[in-house]
C-alpha positions as CSV (number, residue, x, y, z in Angstrom):
1,M,25.6,-22.1,23.3
2,K,22.0,-23.2,22.9
3,R,19.2,-21.4,24.7
4,K,18.2,-24.5,26.8
5,E,21.8,-25.1,27.8
6,L,22.2,-21.5,28.8
7,R,19.0,-21.5,30.8
8,A,20.1,-24.7,32.6
9,E,23.5,-23.2,33.4
10,I,22.1,-19.9,34.6
11,S,19.4,-21.6,36.8
12,G,22.1,-23.6,38.6
13,L,24.2,-20.6,39.5
14,S,24.3,-18.8,42.9
15,K,23.8,-15.1,43.2
16,E,27.6,-14.4,43.3
17,E,28.2,-16.5,40.3
18,L,25.4,-14.7,38.4
19,I,27.0,-11.4,39.2
20,E,30.4,-12.6,38.0
21,K,28.8,-14.0,34.8
22,D,27.2,-10.6,34.2
23,R,30.5,-8.9,34.7
24,S,32.3,-11.2,32.3
25,I,29.7,-10.8,29.6
26,S,29.9,-7.0,30.0
27,E,33.7,-7.2,29.6
28,E,33.3,-9.3,26.5
29,L,30.8,-6.8,25.0
30,M,33.3,-4.0,25.7
31,K,36.1,-5.9,23.9
32,L,33.8,-6.5,20.9
33,R,32.9,-2.8,20.8
34,F,36.6,-1.9,20.7
35,R,37.2,-4.5,17.9
36,A,34.3,-3.1,15.9
37,K,35.6,0.4,16.2
38,T,39.0,-0.6,15.0
39,G,37.6,-2.6,12.2
40,R,38.9,-6.0,13.3
41,L,35.5,-7.5,14.1
42,E,34.5,-10.4,11.9
43,Q,31.7,-11.9,13.9
44,G,29.1,-9.1,14.3
45,H,26.4,-11.6,15.4
46,L,28.1,-12.0,18.8
47,F,26.8,-8.6,19.9
48,K,23.2,-9.8,19.8
49,E,24.0,-13.1,21.4
50,L,26.0,-11.6,24.3
51,R,23.3,-9.0,25.0
52,K,20.7,-11.8,25.2
53,Q,22.9,-13.8,27.5
54,R,23.5,-10.8,29.7
55,A,19.7,-10.1,29.9
56,R,19.0,-13.7,30.9
57,A,21.6,-13.5,33.6
58,K,20.2,-10.2,34.9
59,T,16.6,-11.6,34.8
60,A,17.7,-14.6,36.8
61,L,19.5,-12.3,39.3
62,G,16.4,-10.1,39.6
63,A,14.3,-13.2,40.3
64,M,16.5,-14.1,43.2
65,K,16.0,-10.9,45.1
């Protein structure tokens, strides 16, 4: 997903939706870590992308408080 699209999506979410998005991204990261440890990870670039998405969601959530 492009940066502008992600920002637009995140800015339109409510507080509860941002919390859920953060939780789902965290779960995806955990699954990627398991796949990396078992040697079945082919797309290593997803780590960086998901960490950035999670940071953007947390930043937007922090701005709402």
